[in-house]
C-alpha positions as CSV (number, residue, x, y, z in Angstrom):
1,M,34.8,-48.3,13.1
2,T,31.5,-46.3,13.0
3,T,30.5,-43.6,15.5
4,T,27.9,-46.0,16.9
5,T,30.5,-48.7,17.7
6,W,32.7,-46.2,19.6
7,L,29.7,-44.9,21.6
8,I,28.8,-48.5,22.6
9,I,32.5,-49.1,23.7
10,L,32.5,-45.9,25.8
11,L,29.2,-46.9,27.4
12,V,30.6,-50.4,28.4
13,L,33.8,-48.8,29.8
14,S,31.7,-46.4,31.9
15,V,29.5,-49.2,33.3
16,V,32.6,-51.3,34.2
17,A,34.2,-48.3,36.0
18,N,30.9,-47.6,37.9
19,V,30.7,-51.3,38.9
20,A,34.4,-51.3,40.2
21,L,33.8,-48.1,42.2
22,T,30.7,-49.5,43.8
23,A,32.5,-52.7,44.8
24,Q,35.3,-50.7,46.4
25,L,32.9,-48.6,48.4
26,T,31.1,-51.8,49.6
27,A,34.4,-53.4,50.7
28,R,35.3,-50.3,52.8
29,R,31.9,-50.3,54.5
30,R,32.5,-53.9,55.5
31,T,36.0,-53.3,57.0
32,R,34.8,-50.2,58.9
33,P,35.3,-50.8,62.7
34,T,32.3,-51.2,64.8
35,L,31.8,-48.1,66.8
36,L,31.5,-48.6,70.5
37,P,28.6,-47.1,72.3
38,S,29.1,-43.5,73.0
39,T,29.2,-44.3,76.6
40,T,32.4,-46.4,76.2
41,V,34.4,-43.9,74.0
42,A,37.2,-42.4,75.9
43,D,39.0,-39.3,75.1
44,S,42.3,-40.9,74.7
45,P,44.7,-39.8,72.0
46,Q,44.4,-43.1,70.2
47,T,40.7,-42.8,70.1
48,L,40.9,-39.3,68.7
49,R,43.2,-40.4,66.0
50,E,40.8,-43.2,65.1
51,L,37.9,-40.8,65.0
52,E,39.8,-38.4,62.8
53,S,40.8,-41.3,60.5
54,T,37.2,-42.4,60.4
55,R,36.1,-38.9,59.6
56,L,38.6,-38.7,56.8
57,E,37.4,-42.0,55.4
58,L,33.9,-40.8,55.6
59,D,34.8,-37.7,53.7
60,Q,36.6,-39.8,51.1
61,A,33.6,-42.1,50.9
62,R,31.3,-39.1,50.5
63,R,33.5,-37.6,47.7
64,A,33.7,-41.1,46.1
65,A,29.9,-41.3,46.3
66,E,29.5,-37.8,44.8
67,H,32.0,-38.8,42.1
68,A,30.1,-42.0,41.4
69,T,26.8,-40.0,41.3
70,G,28.5,-37.7,38.7
71,L,29.6,-40.8,36.7
72,V,26.2,-42.3,36.8
73,Q,24.7,-39.0,35.6
74,G,27.3,-38.9,32.8
75,R,26.5,-42.4,31.9
76,D,22.8,-41.5,31.7
77,L,23.7,-38.6,29.4
78,E,25.9,-40.9,27.3
79,L,23.0,-43.4,27.2
80,G,20.6,-40.7,26.1
81,R,23.0,-39.6,23.4
82,V,23.6,-43.2,22.3
83,R,19.8,-43.8,22.1
84,G,19.5,-40.6,19.9
85,L,22.3,-41.8,17.7
86,L,20.7,-45.3,17.5
87,A,17.3,-43.7,16.6
88,Q,19.0,-41.5,14.0
89,T,20.9,-44.6,12.6
90,R,17.6,-46.6,12.4
91,A,15.9,-43.7,10.6
92,E,18.9,-43.4,8.1
93,A,18.8,-47.1,7.7
94,A,15.0,-47.0,7.0
95,D,15.6,-44.2,4.4
96,A,18.4,-46.2,2.8
97,A,16.2,-49.2,2.6
98,A,13.4,-47.1,1.0
99,A,15.8,-45.6,-1.4
100,A,17.2,-49.0,-2.3
101,E,13.6,-50.3,-2.8
102,E,12.8,-47.4,-5.0
103,A,16.0,-47.8,-7.0
104,F,15.1,-51.5,-7.5
105,S,11.6,-50.5,-8.6
106,L,13.1,-48.0,-11.1
107,R,15.5,-50.5,-12.4
108,K,12.7,-53.0,-12.9
109,E,10.6,-50.4,-14.7
110,R,13.5,-49.4,-16.9
111,E,14.0,-53.0,-17.8
112,E,10.3,-53.3,-18.7
113,L,10.5,-50.1,-20.8
114,L,13.6,-51.4,-22.6
115,A,11.9,-54.7,-23.3
116,R,8.8,-52.8,-24.7
117,L,11.1,-50.6,-26.8
118,R,12.7,-53.6,-28.3
119,E,9.3,-55.0,-29.1
120,L,8.2,-51.8,-30.8
121,E,11.5,-51.6,-32.8
122,E,10.9,-55.2,-33.9
123,E,7.3,-54.2,-34.8
124,V,8.5,-51.2,-36.8
125,R,11.0,-53.3,-38.7
126,R,8.3,-55.9,-39.4
127,R,5.9,-53.2,-40.7
128,S,8.7,-51.6,-42.8
129,R,9.4,-55.0,-44.4
130,E,5.7,-55.5,-45.1
131,R,5.4,-51.9,-46.6
132,D,8.5,-52.5,-48.7
133,D,7.1,-55.8,-49.9
134,A,3.7,-54.2,-50.7
135,Q,5.4,-51.3,-52.6
136,T,7.5,-53.8,-54.5
137,Q,4.5,-55.9,-55.4
138,A,2.5,-52.7,-56.4
139,L,5.3,-51.4,-58.6
140,T,5.7,-54.8,-60.2
141,R,1.9,-54.9,-60.9
142,I,2.0,-51.3,-62.3
143,H,4.9,-52.1,-64.6
144,E,3.1,-55.2,-65.7
145,L,-0.1,-53.3,-66.4
146,E,1.8,-50.6,-68.2
147,R,3.6,-53.2,-70.4
148,R,0.4,-54.9,-71.2
149,L,-1.3,-51.6,-72.0
150,A,1.6,-50.6,-74.3
151,E,1.4,-54.0,-76.0
152,A,-2.3,-53.6,-76.4
153,E,-2.0,-50.1,-77.8
154,D,0.8,-51.2,-80.2
155,S,-1.3,-54.1,-81.5
156,A,-4.7,-52.4,-81.5
157,E,-6.3,-51.2,-84.7
158,G,-8.8,-48.6,-83.4
159,P,-10.8,-46.0,-85.3
160,L,-7.6,-43.9,-85.7
161,G,-5.4,-46.8,-86.7
162,P,-2.1,-47.7,-84.9
163,E,0.0,-45.3,-82.9
164,P,1.3,-42.6,-85.3
165,L,5.1,-42.6,-85.5
166,S,5.1,-38.8,-86.2
167,P,2.7,-35.9,-86.5
168,A,1.3,-35.0,-89.9
169,I,3.9,-33.2,-91.9
170,P,3.0,-30.2,-94.0
171,R,3.8,-30.4,-97.7
172,Q,4.3,-26.7,-98.2
173,L,5.0,-23.6,-96.2
174,P,2.3,-21.0,-95.7
175,V,2.3,-17.7,-97.5
176,G,1.1,-14.3,-96.4
177,R,2.1,-11.3,-94.3
178,D,0.7,-12.8,-91.1
179,T,2.4,-16.3,-91.2
180,T,3.8,-18.1,-88.2
181,A,5.1,-21.5,-87.3
182,D,3.1,-24.5,-88.5
183,S,2.9,-25.9,-84.9
184,S,3.9,-24.8,-81.4
185,V,4.1,-26.7,-78.1
186,D,4.7,-25.7,-74.5
187,G,4.3,-27.2,-71.1
188,A,5.5,-27.5,-67.5
189,D,5.3,-29.9,-64.5
190,L,4.2,-27.8,-61.6
191,G,4.1,-30.4,-58.8
192,P,0.5,-31.6,-58.5
193,V,-0.5,-29.7,-61.7
194,V,1.0,-30.8,-65.0
195,V,0.2,-28.7,-68.1
196,R,0.8,-29.1,-71.8
197,A,-0.2,-26.7,-74.6
198,A,-0.1,-27.2,-78.4
199,S,-1.3,-25.5,-81.5
200,A,-1.2,-27.1,-84.9
201,R,-2.2,-25.9,-88.4
202,G,-5.4,-27.6,-89.7
203,D,-5.6,-29.8,-92.7
204,R,-7.5,-27.3,-94.8
205,A,-5.0,-24.5,-94.1
206,R,-2.1,-26.8,-95.0
207,H,-3.8,-27.9,-98.2
208,E,-4.6,-24.3,-99.3
209,G,-1.2,-23.0,-98.1
210,E,-2.7,-20.7,-95.5
211,H,-1.1,-20.0,-92.1
212,R,-2.1,-21.1,-88.6
213,R,-4.4,-18.6,-87.0
214,D,-4.6,-19.9,-83.4
215,A,-2.4,-19.1,-80.4
216,V,-1.9,-20.7,-77.0
217,L,-0.5,-19.3,-73.8
218,L,0.8,-20.6,-70.4
219,R,1.8,-18.0,-67.8
220,F,2.4,-18.0,-64.0
221,A,0.1,-15.2,-62.7
222,E,2.6,-13.9,-60.1
223,E,0.6,-10.7,-59.4
224,I,-2.2,-12.8,-57.9
225,P,-1.4,-13.4,-54.2
226,A,-2.1,-17.1,-54.3
227,P,0.0,-19.2,-56.8
228,T,-2.1,-19.3,-59.9
229,L,-1.6,-20.5,-63.5
230,L,-3.1,-18.7,-66.5
231,S,-3.9,-20.9,-69.6
232,A,-5.4,-19.4,-72.7
233,V,-6.4,-20.5,-76.2
234,A,-7.2,-17.8,-78.9
235,A,-8.8,-19.0,-82.1
236,G,-8.5,-16.5,-85.0
237,S,-11.2,-16.2,-87.6
238,P,-10.4,-17.9,-91.0
239,R,-11.5,-14.8,-92.7
240,G,-9.3,-12.3,-90.8
241,R,-6.2,-11.1,-92.6
242,W,-4.5,-10.5,-89.2
243,S,-6.2,-13.1,-87.1
244,Q,-2.9,-14.9,-86.2
245,S,-1.3,-11.7,-85.0
246,A,-4.5,-10.8,-83.2
247,A,-4.7,-14.2,-81.5
248,D,-1.1,-13.9,-80.3
249,R,-1.7,-10.3,-79.2
250,A,-4.9,-11.4,-77.4
251,C,-3.0,-14.1,-75.4
252,R,-0.1,-11.8,-74.4
253,S,-2.4,-8.9,-73.6
254,L,-4.6,-11.2,-71.4
255,A,-1.5,-12.1,-69.3
256,T,-0.7,-8.4,-69.0
257,Q,-4.3,-7.5,-67.9
258,V,-4.4,-10.4,-65.4
259,G,-1.2,-9.0,-63.9
260,R,-2.6,-5.5,-63.8
261,Y,-5.7,-6.6,-61.9
262,G,-4.1,-9.5,-60.1
263,E,-4.6,-8.3,-56.5
264,G,-8.4,-7.7,-57.1
265,L,-8.8,-11.0,-58.9
266,G,-7.1,-12.8,-56.0
267,R,-9.5,-11.3,-53.5
268,A,-12.5,-12.0,-55.7
269,L,-11.3,-15.6,-56.4
270,Y,-9.8,-16.7,-53.1
271,G,-11.0,-14.2,-50.5
272,P,-13.4,-15.3,-47.7
273,D,-16.3,-13.5,-49.3
274,G,-15.7,-14.4,-53.0
275,D,-17.6,-11.4,-54.5
276,D,-19.0,-12.6,-57.9
277,G,-20.0,-9.1,-58.8
278,A,-16.5,-7.7,-58.4
279,L,-15.1,-10.7,-60.2
280,G,-17.3,-10.1,-63.3
281,A,-16.5,-6.4,-63.4
282,L,-12.8,-7.2,-63.2
283,L,-13.0,-9.7,-66.1
284,R,-14.9,-7.3,-68.3
285,T,-12.4,-4.5,-67.6
286,A,-9.5,-6.9,-68.3
287,L,-10.9,-8.1,-71.6
288,Q,-11.7,-4.6,-72.7
289,G,-8.1,-3.8,-72.1
290,V,-7.2,-6.9,-74.3
291,A,-9.6,-5.6,-77.0
292,H,-7.8,-2.2,-77.0
293,S,-4.5,-3.9,-77.4
294,M,-5.8,-6.1,-80.3
295,R,-7.0,-3.0,-82.2
296,L,-3.5,-1.7,-82.3
297,V,-2.6,-4.5,-84.7
298,T,-4.8,-3.0,-87.5
299,R,-4.7,0.6,-86.4
300,G,-5.1,2.8,-89.4
301,E,-6.3,0.0,-91.8
302,G,-10.1,0.5,-91.4
303,P,-12.3,3.0,-93.1
304,G,-11.4,6.5,-91.9
305,G,-8.1,5.3,-90.3
306,E,-9.7,3.4,-87.4
307,A,-8.9,-0.3,-86.6
308,D,-10.5,-3.0,-88.7
309,D,-12.2,-5.3,-86.2
310,A,-13.2,-7.8,-89.0
311,A,-9.5,-8.5,-89.8
312,I,-8.7,-9.4,-86.1
313,E,-11.7,-11.4,-84.9
314,V,-10.7,-13.9,-82.2
315,A,-12.5,-16.4,-79.9
316,L,-10.7,-16.2,-76.6
317,T,-11.0,-18.8,-73.8
318,G,-9.0,-18.5,-70.5
319,L,-8.5,-20.5,-67.4
320,L,-7.1,-19.5,-64.0
321,T,-6.0,-22.5,-61.9
322,R,-5.0,-22.4,-58.3
323,L,-1.7,-24.3,-57.8
324,G,-0.5,-26.3,-54.7
325,D,-1.6,-29.5,-53.2
326,G,-5.4,-29.9,-52.7
327,R,-8.1,-32.5,-52.9
328,E,-10.4,-30.1,-54.7
329,R,-8.7,-27.6,-57.0
330,E,-10.3,-24.2,-57.8
331,H,-10.5,-22.9,-61.3
332,L,-12.1,-19.9,-63.1
333,A,-13.0,-20.4,-66.7
334,F,-13.9,-17.3,-68.8
335,G,-14.0,-16.1,-72.4
336,V,-15.8,-14.8,-75.5
337,G,-16.8,-16.9,-78.4
338,D,-17.2,-20.6,-79.2
339,G,-14.2,-22.0,-77.4
340,A,-14.8,-24.7,-74.8
341,L,-13.5,-26.2,-71.6
342,L,-13.7,-30.1,-71.5
343,R,-13.1,-32.4,-68.6
344,L,-11.8,-36.0,-68.8
345,R,-13.1,-38.1,-65.8
346,D,-13.4,-41.9,-65.6
347,G,-12.4,-42.2,-69.3
348,E,-15.2,-39.9,-70.6
349,W,-15.0,-36.4,-72.0
350,S,-17.7,-33.8,-71.1
351,T,-18.1,-30.1,-71.7
352,V,-18.0,-28.1,-68.4
353,F,-17.8,-24.6,-69.8
354,T,-18.5,-22.6,-72.9
355,P,-18.4,-18.8,-72.9
356,G,-21.9,-18.6,-74.3
357,D,-24.7,-21.1,-73.5
358,A,-27.0,-19.8,-76.3
359,A,-26.1,-20.1,-79.9
360,P,-26.0,-16.3,-80.5
361,H,-23.4,-16.0,-77.8
362,R,-21.1,-18.5,-79.6
363,T,-20.8,-16.1,-82.5
364,L,-19.4,-13.4,-80.4
365,R,-15.8,-12.4,-81.0
366,M,-13.0,-10.2,-79.6
367,P,-12.5,-7.3,-79.8
368,A,-16.0,-6.1,-80.6
369,D,-17.7,-8.2,-77.9
370,A,-15.2,-8.0,-75.1
371,A,-17.7,-6.6,-72.6
372,R,-19.9,-9.7,-73.0
373,V,-17.5,-12.1,-71.4
374,G,-18.9,-15.3,-69.8
375,W,-17.3,-16.9,-66.8
376,E,-17.8,-19.8,-64.3
377,R,-16.1,-21.2,-61.2
378,L,-15.4,-24.9,-61.1
379,T,-13.4,-27.5,-59.2
380,T,-11.6,-30.6,-60.2
381,L,-10.7,-33.8,-58.3
382,P,-7.4,-35.7,-58.3
383,G,-7.2,-37.6,-61.6
384,D,-9.2,-35.2,-63.6
385,V,-7.9,-33.7,-66.9
386,L,-9.1,-30.3,-68.2
387,A,-8.7,-29.3,-71.8
388,V,-9.1,-25.6,-73.0
389,C,-9.9,-26.1,-76.6
390,S,-10.4,-24.3,-79.9
391,P,-13.7,-25.3,-81.6
392,P,-12.1,-27.9,-84.0
393,M,-10.2,-29.6,-81.1
394,A,-13.2,-29.7,-78.8
395,E,-15.2,-31.3,-81.6
396,L,-12.5,-33.9,-82.1
397,L,-12.3,-34.8,-78.4
398,L,-16.1,-35.2,-78.2
399,R,-16.3,-37.6,-81.2
400,D,-17.3,-41.1,-80.4
401,D,-14.4,-42.5,-82.4
402,A,-11.6,-40.1,-81.6
403,G,-12.4,-39.2,-77.9
404,P,-11.6,-42.6,-76.4
405,W,-8.3,-42.6,-78.4
406,F,-7.2,-39.4,-76.7
407,A,-8.6,-40.4,-73.4
408,A,-6.6,-43.7,-73.4
409,R,-3.4,-41.6,-73.9
410,W,-4.0,-38.8,-71.5
411,A,-5.9,-40.3,-68.6
412,G,-3.7,-40.6,-65.5
413,R,-0.4,-39.9,-67.2
414,Q,1.1,-36.9,-68.9
415,P,3.1,-37.2,-72.2
416,Y,6.3,-35.6,-73.2
417,L,6.0,-32.3,-75.1
418,T,6.8,-34.0,-78.4
419,S,4.4,-36.8,-77.8
420,F,1.7,-34.4,-76.9
421,L,2.2,-32.4,-80.1
422,S,2.2,-35.7,-82.1
423,E,-1.1,-36.7,-80.5
424,V,-2.7,-33.3,-81.1
425,N,-1.5,-33.5,-84.6
426,V,-2.6,-37.1,-85.3
427,P,-3.5,-37.6,-88.9
428,V,-7.3,-38.1,-88.7
429,R,-10.1,-36.6,-90.8
430,S,-11.7,-33.6,-89.0
431,T,-13.3,-30.3,-89.9
432,G,-9.9,-29.0,-91.0
433,G,-9.6,-26.1,-88.7
434,D,-6.5,-25.4,-86.5
435,R,-6.2,-27.7,-83.5
436,S,-5.2,-25.8,-80.3
437,V,-5.5,-27.1,-76.8
438,V,-4.1,-26.6,-73.3
439,C,-4.4,-29.8,-71.2
440,L,-4.1,-29.7,-67.4
441,W,-3.6,-32.8,-65.3
442,D,-4.7,-32.5,-61.6
443,F,-3.0,-35.0,-59.4
444,G,-4.2,-33.5,-56.1
445,D,-0.8,-33.9,-54.3
446,A,2.6,-33.5,-55.8
447,R,3.7,-37.0,-54.7
448,E,0.9,-38.5,-56.7
449,A,2.1,-37.0,-60.0
450,R,3.3,-39.7,-62.4
451,S,6.5,-39.1,-64.3
452,A,6.1,-38.3,-68.0
453,T,5.8,-41.3,-70.4
454,P,6.7,-41.2,-74.0
């Protein structure tokens, strides 16, 4: 039993005891003998005994009354204590009721939250199913369009004829002290940026048994603080005895010079101020270093033992491209001579940079005119294709008959290396010069890059 129950029992027992004592005292008062008037009391021994007995009874009654008074006071104290315990019990009961109500409210809120969570989970599953269905439909549609495009390309008889099964094959090997491979190809998939490079001997050089005089280069410019790709095309002069070696030396030396001045180029290119004056000075210094390296190819062969610049004339075009995801990609095009940078956007080729705007500037050549470098900043959007070209390749891409043929194969998808070389080397009539090009696909974000297609 609880404390409160025991206290109530004690209180009842004390009340019963007090009632019994009060009844006993009342009965004694009723049986008390009536005192005679004082005038009739005699001093007999019997009377004295009765008085003494009465006095003792009065003392007992007085002590009983005092005891009863103490009991009543104790009962009052017990009653006060019981009232305090009852008040405390009521307060505890009220607190327990409030706690129970709060617990009920929390349980109800938890059930509501669980129900909402189940609704959200169901919504997520529904949205996931819809997304998967949409992706499946989109992929199906893409595959269907690719199949139809492949069928159309296979059956089409455009200006260049059907798809070539192989590149043009030379009928004889070149002769001469400066010979090199008939063709070369390179490339890399760098996340959102995909790059392919190819250089092929021209029809005239093959017919006359001459060697290829162009060179291409792809390098990661690790000395520039921001991740940057260096692309370059060097077109040697058809009259130069050492033009192929000079073109190859120009590309390799350009990579060396960009690395030497990489920190300054990074500040000028990507710094908060973007100092064009400092950028131009660095480019001139770098290309003068390239010119010095080129002259080592023919050191001692010119009149008086100096280098023979006429034997190593090269038109050099370079491109620095900032890597990484981005909706607008930064580039720096620069060069000397008649090379060109073309852009493919919305199926159309356009020239976005030439080292010299005026005709006299297009006749400039390395190493003699290294200090007269031209340069320009530009940006591309996702889906754009840039092409750093030698003059014959730029002319071919801008032709009304050949340009759409290349655009249909390079827009939005990058080829395998062998396919790219075959397309650059497609058997079509041209000016006959070497075809050299570096193509750069900008997909904006790495996840948007399409896998290579044959």
